C-alpha positions as CSV (number, residue, x, y, z in Angstrom):
1,M,-21.9,-21.7,-6.7
2,E,-24.1,-20.5,-3.9
3,R,-27.0,-18.0,-4.5
4,K,-28.2,-15.8,-1.6
5,P,-30.7,-13.0,-1.3
6,L,-29.3,-9.5,-1.4
7,I,-30.1,-9.0,2.3
8,E,-28.0,-12.0,3.2
9,H,-25.1,-10.6,1.2
10,L,-25.4,-7.3,3.0
11,E,-25.6,-9.0,6.4
12,E,-22.5,-11.0,5.6
13,L,-20.7,-7.9,4.3
14,R,-21.5,-6.2,7.6
15,R,-20.1,-9.1,9.6
16,R,-16.9,-9.2,7.5
17,L,-16.4,-5.5,7.9
18,F,-16.9,-5.8,11.6
19,V,-14.2,-8.5,11.9
20,I,-11.8,-6.3,9.9
21,A,-12.6,-3.3,12.1
22,V,-12.1,-5.3,15.3
23,S,-8.8,-6.6,14.0
24,I,-7.5,-3.1,13.2
25,F,-8.7,-1.8,16.5
26,V,-7.0,-4.6,18.6
27,L,-3.8,-4.5,16.6
28,S,-3.7,-0.7,16.8
29,I,-3.8,-0.9,20.6
30,V,-1.0,-3.5,20.6
31,S,1.0,-1.3,18.2
32,F,0.6,1.7,20.5
33,F,3.1,0.1,22.9
34,F,5.7,-0.1,20.1
35,A,4.8,3.3,18.5
36,R,7.9,5.0,19.9
37,Q,10.2,2.4,18.3
38,I,8.3,2.6,15.0
39,Y,8.7,6.4,15.1
40,E,12.5,6.0,15.4
41,V,12.5,3.6,12.4
42,L,10.5,6.1,10.4
43,K,13.0,8.9,11.1
44,Y,15.9,6.9,9.8
45,P,15.6,7.7,6.1
46,A,15.8,11.4,6.8
47,L,18.5,11.2,9.4
48,K,20.6,8.9,7.2
49,Y,21.6,11.9,5.0
50,Y,21.0,14.7,7.5
51,P,21.9,13.5,11.0
52,N,21.4,17.0,12.5
53,L,17.9,17.4,11.2
54,Q,15.5,18.8,13.9
55,F,12.0,17.4,14.4
56,V,9.6,19.7,16.1
57,T,6.0,19.8,17.4
58,L,3.7,22.6,16.5
59,S,1.1,22.0,19.2
60,P,0.9,20.4,22.6
61,S,-1.1,17.5,21.2
62,S,1.1,16.8,18.1
63,A,3.3,14.2,19.7
64,F,0.3,12.2,21.1
65,F,-1.5,12.3,17.7
66,V,1.6,11.2,15.9
67,L,1.8,8.1,18.2
68,M,-1.9,7.5,17.6
69,K,-1.5,7.8,13.8
70,I,1.5,5.4,13.8
71,S,-0.5,2.9,15.9
72,L,-3.5,3.1,13.5
73,I,-1.4,2.6,10.4
74,A,0.5,-0.3,12.0
75,G,-2.8,-1.8,13.0
76,I,-3.9,-1.7,9.3
77,V,-0.7,-3.1,8.1
78,F,-0.7,-6.0,10.6
79,S,-4.4,-6.6,9.8
80,F,-3.7,-7.1,6.1
81,P,-3.9,-11.0,6.3
82,V,-7.3,-10.6,8.0
83,I,-8.5,-8.1,5.5
84,F,-7.5,-10.2,2.6
85,Y,-9.0,-13.3,4.1
86,Q,-12.3,-11.6,4.9
87,V,-12.6,-10.2,1.4
88,W,-11.9,-13.6,-0.1
89,K,-14.5,-15.4,2.1
90,F,-17.0,-12.8,1.0
91,V,-16.5,-13.5,-2.7
92,E,-15.8,-17.3,-2.3
93,P,-19.4,-18.5,-2.5
94,G,-19.6,-17.1,-6.0
95,L,-16.5,-18.9,-7.2
96,L,-16.1,-22.3,-8.9
97,P,-14.3,-25.1,-7.0
98,H,-11.0,-24.7,-9.0
99,E,-11.1,-21.0,-8.3
100,K,-11.5,-21.6,-4.5
101,K,-8.2,-23.5,-4.5
102,L,-6.4,-20.2,-5.2
103,L,-7.0,-18.9,-1.6
104,I,-3.7,-20.0,0.0
105,P,-1.5,-19.0,-3.0
106,L,-3.2,-15.7,-3.4
107,L,-3.1,-14.9,0.3
108,G,0.6,-15.7,0.5
109,T,1.3,-13.8,-2.7
110,G,-0.7,-10.8,-1.4
111,I,1.2,-10.7,1.9
112,V,4.6,-11.0,0.1
113,L,3.7,-8.3,-2.4
114,F,2.5,-6.0,0.4
115,T,5.7,-6.5,2.3
116,L,7.8,-5.9,-0.8
117,G,5.9,-2.7,-1.4
118,V,6.5,-1.5,2.1
119,L,10.2,-2.4,1.9
120,F,10.6,-0.8,-1.5
121,A,9.1,2.4,-0.3
122,Y,11.2,2.5,2.9
123,F,14.6,1.5,1.4
124,A,14.4,2.7,-2.2
125,V,11.8,5.5,-2.5
126,L,12.0,7.4,0.8
127,P,15.8,7.9,1.0
128,V,15.9,9.4,-2.6
129,A,12.7,11.5,-2.1
130,L,13.8,12.9,1.3
131,K,17.3,13.6,0.2
132,F,15.9,15.6,-2.8
133,L,13.2,17.4,-0.9
134,I,15.2,18.3,2.2
135,G,18.3,19.0,0.1
136,I,16.5,21.8,-1.7
137,G,16.1,23.7,1.5
138,I,19.6,23.0,2.8
139,D,21.7,23.2,-0.4
140,V,19.7,25.6,-2.6
141,L,17.8,27.9,-0.2
142,K,20.5,27.7,2.5
143,V,17.9,27.3,5.3
144,T,18.0,25.1,8.4
145,P,15.0,22.8,8.2
146,M,12.9,22.2,11.3
147,I,10.4,19.5,10.3
148,S,7.0,19.0,12.0
149,I,6.8,15.4,13.3
150,D,3.1,15.4,12.4
151,L,3.7,16.4,8.7
152,Y,6.7,14.1,8.4
153,T,5.1,11.0,9.8
154,S,2.0,11.6,7.6
155,F,4.1,11.8,4.5
156,I,6.1,8.7,5.4
157,L,3.2,6.6,6.4
158,K,1.1,7.6,3.5
159,L,3.8,6.7,1.1
160,I,4.6,3.4,2.7
161,L,1.0,2.3,3.0
162,A,0.3,3.4,-0.6
163,F,3.1,1.3,-1.9
164,G,1.9,-1.7,0.1
165,F,-1.5,-1.6,-1.6
166,L,-0.3,-0.5,-5.0
167,F,1.9,-3.6,-5.1
168,Q,-1.3,-5.6,-5.1
169,L,-1.7,-4.7,-8.8
170,P,-0.5,-8.1,-10.1
171,I,-3.1,-9.9,-8.0
172,V,-5.9,-7.6,-9.2
173,M,-4.9,-8.1,-12.8
174,Y,-4.7,-11.8,-12.4
175,L,-8.1,-12.1,-10.7
176,L,-9.8,-9.9,-13.3
177,T,-8.2,-11.9,-16.1
178,S,-9.0,-15.3,-14.5
179,I,-12.7,-14.6,-14.0
180,G,-13.0,-13.1,-17.5
181,V,-13.8,-9.5,-16.6
182,V,-10.7,-8.2,-18.5
183,S,-9.0,-10.0,-21.4
184,I,-5.3,-10.0,-22.2
185,E,-6.0,-7.9,-25.3
186,T,-7.7,-5.3,-23.1
187,W,-4.8,-5.1,-20.8
188,K,-2.5,-4.5,-23.8
189,R,-4.8,-1.7,-25.0
190,W,-4.6,-0.1,-21.6
191,R,-0.8,0.1,-21.6
192,K,-0.5,3.8,-22.6
193,P,-3.5,5.0,-20.5
194,F,-2.1,3.2,-17.5
195,I,1.2,5.2,-17.8
196,V,-0.9,8.3,-17.4
197,I,-2.9,6.7,-14.5
198,A,0.4,5.7,-12.8
199,F,1.7,9.3,-12.8
200,V,-1.7,10.7,-11.7
201,L,-1.6,8.3,-8.7
202,G,1.9,9.5,-8.0
203,A,0.7,13.1,-8.1
204,I,-2.1,12.3,-5.7
205,I,0.2,10.5,-3.2
206,A,3.3,12.7,-3.4
207,P,3.8,16.5,-3.7
208,D,6.8,16.6,-6.0
209,W,7.8,15.3,-9.4
210,M,10.7,13.2,-8.1
211,T,8.5,11.1,-5.7
212,Q,5.7,10.9,-8.4
213,T,8.2,9.3,-10.7
214,L,9.5,6.9,-8.1
215,I,5.8,5.8,-7.6
216,A,4.8,5.7,-11.2
217,V,7.8,3.8,-12.6
218,P,7.5,0.7,-10.3
219,L,3.7,0.6,-11.1
220,I,4.4,0.6,-14.8
221,V,6.9,-2.2,-14.4
222,L,4.5,-4.2,-12.2
223,Y,1.8,-3.7,-14.9
224,E,4.1,-5.1,-17.6
225,L,5.3,-8.0,-15.5
226,S,1.6,-8.8,-14.6
227,L,0.7,-8.7,-18.2
228,R,3.5,-11.1,-19.1
229,F,2.5,-13.5,-16.3
230,N,-1.2,-13.5,-17.5
231,E,-0.1,-14.2,-21.0
232,Y,2.0,-17.1,-19.8
233,V,-0.9,-18.5,-17.7
234,Q,-3.2,-18.2,-20.7
235,R,-0.8,-20.1,-22.9
236,R,-0.5,-22.9,-20.4
237,R,-4.3,-23.2,-20.1
238,A,-4.6,-23.3,-23.9
C-alpha cells in the first residue's frame, strides 16, 4: 500500500479529472456527427404509441442546443470506461494486492450494469412513462400535444443517464462491503430507509408518480440482489 503526501494526491486527482474531461470532450465532438441519428432513436418511445405527435422548437437556437446536449450526454456515456478506469487508478495505490485483482471484473461488470440501466430505461421505463404522461393530455384533457424538443430530450436523456449510474448500486455495495466500510448487518438495517431513499431519488429525477415508481422499484430490487450477493461472498470467504 503506497503512502503519498496530500499534495501528490491532489495533483494526481487533477490529472485524472483532466483525462476524464478530455475523453468527454473528444467523444462529444465525435458524437455530434451522429446526434441527428441519436435524436431519432430518442423520439421512438413517444412515437411508438403516438405516431402523429408533433415536436416543436420554441426558439431559433433550440434545435442546435438539443444537438449539443445529445452530443455531450453521448460523450459522457461513451467515456464511462475511461471514467471508471481513472477512478480505479486513483484509489488503487491504497488497495491490497488481492483487491487490485478486482479491476478487470469490476470494470466489465460496471460497463455491463451501465448498459443494462440504459437499455432498461429506454425499453421498459420510457414507453410506460411517456404513454402515461402524453396519454393524460390526449385521452383525459382532449388536447393535441405539441412537445418542445428541448424539454423532451432533456427528460429522456436525464432518465437514461440516471438509470445507467443508478445501476452501479451493486458495485458500490460490494466495494463498501469488501473494504469493511459497511457490514452486511448494516445493509440489512438500511433496507426500509433505502425504500424511502429510492422513492426520493425517483421524485428528484422524474416529475410524476408513475415514473418515480418505475425508478424506485428497480433500485429496491437491485439493493436486495446486491445484499444477497454480498451475503453469498461473505459465506464463501468464511
